[in-house]
Structure formats: structure tokens, C-alpha cells
N, C-alpha and C positions, 0 to 999 in steps of 0.2 A: 615359281608361280608368276601368271600375269600380274604386271603393275602398269597400268596405262597411267599416260600425263595427268598431271592437274593444273589448271591456270595459276591458282595462286595455293600457296601451301598455309591452311591453318593448323591451330595447334590445337585447336577447342573447338566443338560444336557449336555454331553460334543458337542454337536452338535448346538441346540440353546441357552444354558445356563437358560433353563427356571428352578424352583426351583422343587426340585424331595422331594418325601416321601418316608423314608425308604422300604414300601411296593410295589412301582411302578415297575413296569417290561418294562414299555412302558413311552414314553415322554408325559405329555399331551399337550405340545407346538406342536412337529414336529411330533409326531408318532414313534420315534428312539426307536429300538430296544435296552433296556438297557443292557439286559443278554451279549450281545455280547461285548457292550462298557465297563461294568465293571471295567476288569481286566486293560485293556489297560488305563484307565482313574485316577485309582489308580497308583502311583508310588511307589517301595519298601519303601523308606522313608518319605511320607505325604499320604495326600488323596486330592480325586477329588478338582477342585477349585470349589470358591465360586460362586455363583450367579453374573453376573455382574451388578443387578440391584435388591434392594429388594420388595417383594410384600408387597402392607400396607393391612394388613388384619382388616376387619371389625371389629367396636368396639361391646361390646353387649349391646342390645337395653335399658339394665338398668331398664325393668319390669322384678319382681319378683313375682310371685303369691301369693296370700295368702292364707294359708294351709284351706281347708275345711276340714268338718269331715270325716266320711264314707261313702261310700252308699251298684239294682234287678237282679238277675241272671234271665237273660231273657230264657223262655223255648226253647230247640232246638225243629225243625219240621223233615222231614221225611228224609232218606238218599239222597245221591248224586245222579243224573243219570248217564249215561255213553252218552255222546255226543262229538260229533265232529262239525266242521263246517271249511267252509272256510272264509277269510278276508273277509270283504263289501269292495265294490270297491272302495267308495268315504266317508269320513265322514259326519255325518248329517249335517243342518244347523247351527247347533251350531259351529261345525268344534273343532277338538282337538286341532289345531295348536293355538286358539283362546281361547281355557281353559286351553290349557297345561301351567305348570310353566315354561315350556322350553322356550316359545314365540318364536320359531322360529326355524331352522331345526339345526342351530348349538346351540342356547342359549348363545353366545356369543358377545358382543358388538364388532363390527367393526370398523376400522378406518376413515370409511368415514361416514356423516350423511344424510339426505335428499337429493334426486336428484343426490349423488355421490359426495357430498360437502364435504370436509374433516372436521374433529370434531376439537372445540377448547379446549382445556386442560382445566378441570374441576377445575385444583388447582390454575394453575398462571392465568387463562383465556387470555393468551395472545400467548401461543406455540400451533402449531399444531401437533395433535398426528399422529405418523408415522405407517407405517404397521404392527408394533411389537405390538402396543398399548401404546406406552411411547411418553410422550412430549417432542418436540424436542428443547425445550427452557429449561424447568425444570428437566426433566428426569423422571418425577412422571407417575407411573403405573396407566392407567387408569383402573376403575372397571371394572369388565366383567357383560354383562348383567344376565347371572345367577349367579353371587354372592351373589343377593338377591331379591326373586320373591315373590308377592303378588297376592295372584284373589281370588273374591268374587262374587259369584252370587245367587240369592236367594235360601238358604237352605244349602248353603256350604260356607266352605272358605278354603283356605290352604296359607301357607307360607312354602317357602323353604331359606336355608342361605347357605353358605360355609362352616362356621364353622370358628376356630381361626385357626387352624392348616393345613387346606389343602390348597392348590393353586389354586382349582377350585372343583366347585361344578359339582358333577355327579350325585346327586339325580335328581328326575323332577317328576311331578303330573300334573295331569290333571283333572277338575271338570266341571260339569254340572247338567241340570235339562233336562227332556224331559219328555214328556206326552205321559201317555199308552194309549190303545183303548179304556177304560172305562173312559178318561176325566182324571184320576188321575195322580198326578206327580210322577215322577220316579227323587231322588237326587242321583246322582254318583261321586263317588269319586277314583282317582286310582295314588298311591304313588309307586316309583319305586328306587331302589338303586343301582347306577351302581358297580358291583365287582372290587374293586379297584385294583386287580391283572391283570387285563383284558384290552385288548387294546380297546380304543375307548368307557368305559364305560358310557362317559355322552351320547353319541349317542344310545348305547342300552338301559338306562333310557328314552331317549326321545322317541325312537321309541317305546318302550312297553306301555309307560301311553297315548300314542296317540291312537295307536295302539288298546288297550283295550275300551279306551273310546268311538273311533267311534262304535266299535262292540258292546257294550252296548247300545250304541243311538238306533241304529239299530233293534237290537232286542228285546229291551222293547217297543220301538214304534210300532214294530209288534205284540205284544203280548205274546212273550217268556216268559215264567216265569222265574223269576231274577234268581235262582239258576241254570237253564240250559244257561241264558245267560251270567251269570258268569264263567262258566264251560269253554264256546264258548270262549269267550274274552280273557282270560288265554291263551288260544291255540292259538287264532289269535295274540295276544302279542308276543307268543314267535315265530311265523313264522316273525313277523316283526324283531324281534331282528334275526333272524337265517340270513334274509337276509343282513344283513350287513357284515358277515362273507365273507373272500374271496373264490371265485370260486374254489368247490371242498374241500371244510372242512368238517371234519365230527369229529365225537364224539372221543375225546379224548381218544388215545391209551398208554397213561403212558410212554411217550418218549419225550424227549425235551418239558417238559409242559411249558416253557416260550416261547416259539415259537410257541405252538397249542394255545395259549388261545384266543379266538374269545370274540366279544363284549358279554357282559354279563351284566345280571342285578338282581335282587329281583322283587316280585311284590305283591301287596295287594290292593284289593279295598274293596269298601262298598256300598252299594245301599239300598236306602231306597224307599219304596213301599207300602203306606198305613201302616198296622199295622205290617209289614212284616220289617227285617232288615237282610240283606245278605252278607256275607263276603267271599272273595275268597284268594287263596294266593301261592305261590310259593317262598320257601328262609325265611329270617329272619325278614320282614319288617313285622310291626304289628299291631290290630285293638283291639281297647279297648271299652267296654261300662262304661258310669260314669252318673248314674241317679240323676236327681236334686236334689233327696232326700240322703242326704249324711249318713243318719241313714241306707239305704238300701247298698246291696252289690255290688259292682262292678265285672265288670269281665272282665277277658281276652279272647277275641274272636278266636286267631287262638294258633296254636302250631308252634313252630319254625322248620323248614329244617335245622338243625344246630348239630356239633359234642356234643355239651352241651347237646342240648335236649335230642340227643340218649344216652349220658351216664347216663342222670336223667331216661330215660325211661327204662333202662333197670337196675336200679337198682344199678349201680356201683358207682356213685358219688351221693351226694344230691345236689341241685338246686345252694346252695351259693358256692359248692367244683366247680363243673360244669364250673358257670359264673366267677368264679376267675382265671381259667386256661387261657393260652394264647390262647389256640385253640378253645376257646369256640364261636368264630364268625366264624371257618370254616365250611362254609355253604354246605349241602349234597343235596340241591336243586336250582335252579337257571333257568332261562330263557337264552338261548346261543346255538350257533351250537353245542358246545363240553359237552354240558349235555345230557346224556346217554338217557333219557326218560323225559319228563315234565308230570307229575302228579299234576294235578290242587287239589287243596283241596277248598272245600266250605263248608259251612254253614249256615243255616238260623235259624233265633231267634224272638221269638215275645214279646219285651219287653212290661212289664205291667205298666208302668208309663213313663212320659218323662224324657228326658237325651240328652246326647250328645254320639255319637262314633267319638273316637278318630283314626285316621287312621296316624301312623307314620313310621320313618327307624329309625333303632338302633341309629344313632345320638341323639333320643330324650329318647326313651327306658332305652339307658347304664346307664341314671339320675333318673329314674321312673321305674323300671322294673317290679315291681308288681303290680296289679291292683288295692290294697290299695294306693300304694306310686302315682300311676299314679292319681287316683282321688282326693287325697292331694294335688295335684299342680294345678290341674283343677279350674278355679274360678269358685264361687258359681252362676254367673251369665254366664257361657258359652253358652246355648243354646239360649240365648239372643242377646250375641255378639260372633258370631262364628270367626270373624277374629281377634278382638282381643285377644280373646282366642288361637289361632294358633299364635299370634306374643308374646303373656307372655309364651309361651311353648316353642317355639324357644328361646326367651332371659332365661328362666329358665336354657336350656342345655347350651349355650352360657355363663351364670355365671358358671354354673359347671364346666367349662373346656373347652367347645367346639372340643373339640378331634375330630369329625367327621361332616360330611355334618348334616345337620338335617331339614326336612321336616314334617311338618304336616298340615293334613287335617280336620277340625273339621264339622261333621254334625249334626245339631240338629233334633230330634226323639221327636215327630212326625215331619215330613216333613213339610213344611208351604206350604201352594196353592200358585203357582206363576206362572208365564210366564215360558215356556220354553226355553232351550236354556243357552249356556254362554256369559258372559257380554264380 
């Protein structure tokens, strides 16, 4: 993901005291512009003040997958169409919000419970939660709803976790099933990764995943070919993210980039229809194919829009050298109002044997980058237990350091016949 430089590194927001990461240009708590505050917050003889309260990070789930063997390179089909489409008016019956990993407009747990009642602290069980999300009795920071999210619907499961180093989760996912006109099932997964240096990147990933899912559901139910539907869905997701930008915001003009960064995210999707597997993406979130037969070859199905990928493609660096560079995760394609032009990538495959599709953000693939390494950490029974597999892969990333948000969707192939809609 994109990380833009910051003139001074603040450890806490000078306005609301929210803990910060070095790459943050905006406060995740109040949205304050940190580029203007950095010089004032750091005195000549010291550093910015510490956060008034420490944020508790989630513990690793303790599940470390047993390494299987090695794995069918699916055969690629026809080239992508050139398509344009408008956003669907409303999501389908399953609803993107119900299927989305964000579970709501903001994806965070508020201080009130049902019917507006204030929540009781989950730590001391006696204090009430204030408007900032802290217990008035013991001061314990309450977990946000987005810190850890799970969802399973027939044919697909997904898990997202904040990780161990970030103070909020800027990833989002949306999963669902729908029925095609011929009565066959279509299984859908969308995973988005908010750009860390952009404002409101958590909102961007939520809007993109929900918008793409709604578009895919509507198009596939109407009989649109999966590759064309995927192309449209990414454009619809881009429009949903564009709508979050302030009025009049246009593509970046290389000036004051920290003030020009509109909400932005990456996107990757997977659709299983019959014997066909279709993927689409913009940015550096990825999809992998892992066959049940670990003697067969696994495959990475996407190519990153990133500095590292460009260096490798140009023959200037080896893959190992490129991804070891600090610029490796600087993305060259993303969804957002300051993107010059959104160019969706799509690809279609026909796997010749059963397996699973792994759709993930770089919070996972940083620890299992190659297709062979990803196959080695995917459980051998992944096709039968997609939710447990997603949990174990998230746990693998947390055990490896959990330096970023981690989101994983697992789609068994071929798709199981199931009732359409997200649970």
C-alpha cells in the first residue's frame, strides 16, 4: 500500500491523542491533518507527547497451520472486454452491508448499545463506556467492531484482523452467493485494503467492497458474463470511493500531496461460476490458486500494481531485491479521486481439479509471498473448512509479526450448490 513521507513523526494526535503510526498523514480518530501539526507538536528538545491511554492489541489466535506439500495451474481464457457501467441503484437481497466485513457504515463499535443504551465495559463489567470508547471506571479501551471480523456464507468465508501494530483496521471485505439465470450458483468475494497515507481509508475500503459486491450480484443475476461483470464492478467500486472525496477534488497535481490525498484503497475480487474462476484487481491485494492435490502446482492469479512489480517487469531488479526495498509497497494503481485513471485488471481460469482460491491483502502475503509458500501454509482440508482456513491464515500472519491489517477470503472450488445470498 502507498506510504507517503511525513515531515515529523508524531506518536499521538495533538488534537484527540489517538495513537499514530509513522506513515499516518491523518488522525484515525478525529481526521486531523497531521502534516500541519507535526512541526508544532515536536519541540526542539523533545518529541510529541505520548498517548493518554494505551490501545490494547489483539493476541494472535495461536493457530499455526501445518505445512502441506506443493500444488494446477489453471488455464487462462479469452482477453478482457472493454466495458463501462453505472452503479446499481440498490444492493441485491443479500445486501453488501450484511455480507461485508465492515458490518456497518463506519465499522467501529460505538459507545451505545441497543435502543441507545450506553454499553458496559467488557473488562471490569461495572463502568460505562464514554463517547471516546473508554471505560469511565477502569479506563480500559474497548475493542472496535472492525478490530476482528468474520463472516461465512455457503461457498465462501472471510476473516479480517487489525493486526498487532496498527491502531485501526483499514481493510474490508464483502462475500456473498447469488443465482445465475440458468439456476447455477455464483460465489463472490471482494477484499479491499485502505491506503494508509490517505484520509478515511477505512471508509474507502468499506465503500469499495460493498459497491463491488452489489454490482457483481446484480450483473451476475442478470446473466452478465463474469469477466465483464468483474470489470464493471471495479469501476462501480471506484465511483463509490470517488464519492467520499471533498467536492471539487481531482487527480493529484503533484503539489502538497499530504493535503491532496483523497480516500483510497486497493481491490481484488474472485467469482466462481460453474467451471470458471474469474478474478479482478487494482493495486497490490492478491488472489492465489491452491489445488487440493499438493503435488500439483499452485499459482498467483494477480500481478501487483506496485513499484516492486514495475522494477521486476523492467528487469531492473530481481523479485527478491525489489520486495526487500522500502519502496516495494508503493502502489501504482488504486481506487480514489486522486487516481489518474482506473484500469481494472481481469483474468479468467478453468481449474482442472478441486482446490481453493485465497483472496487477501498484503497483511497476509507479506508472510507467504510466492504461490508455493502460500500453498504450504494453507491447510490440506481448506476446501472443506473455509472459515477455519481463513482464521488459520490470519493467525499465521499474526504469528509472523502482524505488522499490517490482515484480511483473507477463502473460496472452495468448485462451488457448492447453495441458497443465494449472504447470511
